[in-house]
N, C-alpha and C positions, 0 to 999 in steps of 0.2 A: 566429092566424097559423099556417099550416102550414109546417113546415120541410122538407117533401118536395113537390116540384112534381108535383101529381096531375093536371095537364092531360092530357086525352085527345086526342092529335093526330089520331086516326082518326075522331072522332065524325061529322064532316060527310060524309066519304067513305063511312062505313059506312051512314049513313042514306040517302044519295043512290043509290049503286049497289052498295054492299057490296064494292067493289074500289077499290084505289088503285094506279095505275100509277106505280111508284116507280123512281128511278134509283139504282143501286148501282155505283159505280165504272165508269160507262159502260154497264152492263147494265140494261135496263128489265125489271123483274120485277113482275108483278101480285101485289099483296098481297091475300089473301082475308081479309075483315074480320069477317064475320058468324059468330056462334057455330055455327049449324047448318051453314053451308057449310064452315067450318073442320073440324068433326067429320067431315063426309062425306068430305072430301078426305083427312084423316088416316087414315080407315078403309080407303080405296081405294088400297092400296099398288101395285096394278098400273098405275093411271092416274097416280098421284102417287108416284113411286118414290124410294127412298133409296139405291138401288144405284148411287151415283155418288160415288166417293171424292173427298174434299175439297170437295164441292159441296153438302153438306147445310147447313153454316153459310153465311150470306150476309154478305159477297159471296163468300167462299171462303177456304180455308186452305192453298192450295198454298205460299205463302211461309213457312209456319210448321211444316209437318210433311211427311214423305214416306212415311207409312204410312196405310193405310185404318183408320179408327177402327172397332173392333168392340164390340158387334154393330150399332151404329147405322147404319153406312153399307152395309147389306145389306137385302134384303127376304126375306120368307118364300119357300121353306122354309129357306133358309140362315140367315136371321135367327133363326128359331125355335131351330135347333140351336145356333147360337153363343150365344144368350141363355141357353139352358139350362146352358151350361158356367159362366156367371158367377153364375147365380141363387143358388146355395147361400150365397155370401158376401153378395150384395146383399139376401138375405132375413134375414140375421143380426140386423138391427135390430129384428126382431119377437120375438127370443128374450129371455126374462126377464133373463138374465145380461148381455146387451148393453144392454138398456134401463136396467138398474141401473148399469152402468158409465158410460154416457153421462150419466145423471142425476147421478152422483157427480162426474163430470168437470165438468159445467156448474156445479154448486154450488161446487166448488173454485175454478174460474176466476172466478166472480162474487165469491167471498170476497176475491179479490186486488184487486178494483176498487171494491167497494161501500164507501162512506165514505172514499175516498181522494182526494176532490176531482176536479180535472180529469184525465180519462183519455182517450187517443185509442182509440176503441172498435173501429176496423177491425182494427188489428194488435194492440191490447191485449186484445181479447176475441174478436171474430168469427173472424178467421183462425186464432187459436190453437184455438178450439173445433172449427172445421171440420177442421183438420189432425189434432188428437189423436183426435177421434171417428172419423175415417177410419182411423186406425191400429187402433182397436178393431174396426171393421167388417171390415177386411182381415186381422185377427188378426196384425198386424205388431207388432214390439217398440215400446213407448212412445217409445223414442228416435227412431224414424223420424218420428213426429209432431212432435217438437221440431225436426227438420230441415225438414220441410215448412212449418212455420209461419214460417220465415224467408223463404219465397218470396213473390213478388208474388201478389195474389189471382187474376189471370188468367195461368196458367202458360205459355200459348203465345204471348201477344201482347207479353210483355215479354222482350226479348232475353236479359238476364242470367238471368232465372228459367228460360226455356226451355233454356238451356245447362245450368243446374244440374239440371233435370229429366232431361235425357238422360244427363248424367254419372251421376246416381243410378241410372237404369234400366240403363245399361251396366254398372253394378257389380252390382246385386242380381239381375238376371235370370239372368246366367250362374251366380251363386251358387245360385240356386234350382234351376237345371237340374242342377247338379252334386250338390246335396244337398237334395232337395225336403223342405220342411217342411209344416206344416199351415196355412200362410198362403195368401193369394190367389195369390202368385207361384209358390209350390210347387205349388198345385193346377193352375195353367195349364201348368206344365212337364210334368205327367203326364197332362193331359187328352187325350182323343182326339176327333177330328172326322172323321166319315165313315170310321171304321176306321183312322185314322192319327193320329200325334201332331201337335199344332199346330206350325206353322213358327215360326221366330224372329220373322218379320214379323207373324204373327197375334198372337203373345204381346205384342209391342210395341204392336200396335193396341188390344188390350184395356187395356194399362197406360196408354197415353196418354189414352184416353177416361176412365179412372177418375180421373185427376188433372185433366183439362180439363173434364169434363162437369158436375160439380156443385160446383165450388169457389167461383168468384166469384158464382154464383147464390145459394148458401146464405149467403155472406157478405153479399150485398145484402139478402136477406130478414131476416137478423138485424138489420141496420142499420135497415131499414124498421120493424121491430117496435119497436125502441128509440125511434126518432123519433116513431112514432105514440103511444107511451106517454108521451113527453115532452109532446106536443101535446094529449093527451087523458088527463089524470090520472084521470078518472072510470073509464076502461077498466082502468087498472092496479088500481084498487080492486075492480072487478067480477071480475077474474080471480082474485083472491086466494082460494085454497081451493076453487075451482070447476073440477074436472077436466073436466067436460063442456064448459064454456065454453072452457077452454083448447084442447080438441080442435077445436071449431068455429072459434075465433079463428085457429088456425094455418092453417086452410083459407082463411079470409077475408083474412088478411094476405097470403098468397101470391097470391091472386086479384088484389087491388088492386095489389100491387107488380109482379107478372108480370116477374121479373128477366130472363127470356129473351123478348125481344120477339117473335121469330118463328123459323121454321126453313124451310129450303129443300127443295123436292121437284122432281124432274125428270119431265117428262111425255113418255115415249118415243113415244107415238102421238098426242100432242096431247090436250087435255082441255077440257071445258066444265063450269063449276060456277058457279051464280048468274050474275052478269054477266061473269065472267071467261072469256076465251078464250085458251088457252095453245097456241101452235103446237108441233108435234112437235119434241122435242129441247130445248125451252126450259124454264125453271124458273118455278115459282110459289112464293110465300111463304105459309105457313100462319101467320097473325098471331095468336098466343096472346093477346097484350096487348089487341088490339082485340076479340077474341071475349069476353074476360073483362070487358069494359065494355059488352057488348051490352045495351041497355035492354030489348030484347024478352025477355031471359032473367033479368036482374038488376035489380030495381027500385032506383032511386037508385044506379046502378052506381059512382059516384065516391065513395060513402060507405063507410067501414069499419064494417060491422055485425058485431060479434063473434058474435052469435047468428044470423047469416043462415041460413035454412033452404034446403034443396034447392040447395046450393051446387055446381052442376055445372060448376065452372070447368075450364079446360084448361091451367092453368099447368104441369102435369106432362105435358102432351101428351095424346094420345088414340089409340086403336087399337093395332095390334100393336107400335108403337114407343113405347108409354107408358113414361115415364121409369123406367129400371131402378133408379135410386137413390131412388125415391120414399119408401121406408120410412126410409131414413137421413135424408133431408131433413125428413120429418115428425117423426121422433124428436128431432132437434136443435132444431127450432123449438118443439115442445111443451115440451121441457126448459127452453129459454130462458124461455118465457112462465111456466111453473110456478115456476121458481126466482127470476126477477126479481120476480114478484108476491109471492112469499113473503118475500123479503129486502129489497126496495126500497120505501121510502115514497114517493119521488118521483124522476122522471128529469128532469134539467135539461139542455137543449140549450145548449151554449156556443159552438161554432163548427163549421163543416164546409165541405168542398170538394165540392160535388155532382159526380157523374159523369153525363154526358149521352151518349146515343146520338144522333148528329146526321148526317142525310143531307139532300140537297136537298129532299126532300118531307116530312120529319117530323123532330121533335126531341122526345125524352122522357127523363126522368130514370130511370136504371136502378140508381143506387146512390150511394155516397159514396166518394171517394178517401181522405178523412180525415174523421173525425167525433169531435169532442171533446165529452164529456158528463160530468156528475157524477151518480153514482147514490147518492142519499142513503138511508141505512138507515132502516128502520122504527123509530120511537121505541119504547123499552121502556116500555109503558104501566104495567107493574107496578113500575117503579123509584120509589124514594122521592123526593119533591120536594126 
């Protein structure tokens, strides 16, 4: 029995036309479903534009924020220049000292839950790890991560958490401007764009995306990994001590999970791709989740094959808007797989409240609101009987 609903709601439409005309809060948006079509659209930023504030997420985020998220809600060349300002920090997860810090953090958090019986893993492990690892990446004090881990996993869509986020930013951004440090916010306060300093609104746009863009998605992938290892104990054993398999498994897990179903693009002059016809000024959906199950590209696409070769998934996007936080996401997931397989003899699923994304035309599981598990330690084979 699988404790994650792996149903592919896009299979029939992908096979028939490659497009699903879906209703989102009264707006009909064609969802592009085939792997090749999704990649072509993602690459063509002129025909499929991100330069539409609040309209890149579907159905839209006007009710939840009043600033353009940067750099995601721009197109090249502006996007290229904005992205370059943030890259030094988002590339930090490739540095040995950051890799080591996140590895030690993962090991420490696992030590708190392994062998402790029933533990709620979303807030007891996943949110803590994502939050504290983010503090490492942004070069913020560890205490900030302890604050962030008290927030709901989706910081914008929960009213209380959104208010806490803005209170936090309203405090730390002026502090960074007055006394810039060597952290992400300090760097933004001294950065220049087209020969000028960033505006307060631009800095807020970077900050909001940093917290909203990779939080609940990383949490969902950690949950998926734990559920998969509970359902497939043989994979837990295979991962143990095999660094190469850990790396490929991290890509396969994010492919099947695909925590971000899709993303919106606006077609300024109208566009045609595959069977999709998008009128001028209307939006299209690039459906990462459907593309990642395309049987033309991935044999047995619904199966988690830890050693899958040529895994050209698009869970992190594609083209110029490829996920800025990809190195952080990969580092966290690899650390989880490495340390869980080293410390845990078996993962036991006890209870969970699945989180579904539901619209009139599809329904798919994207995570867990709560997930109670027991991580049983590896038996000490050298102990005396």
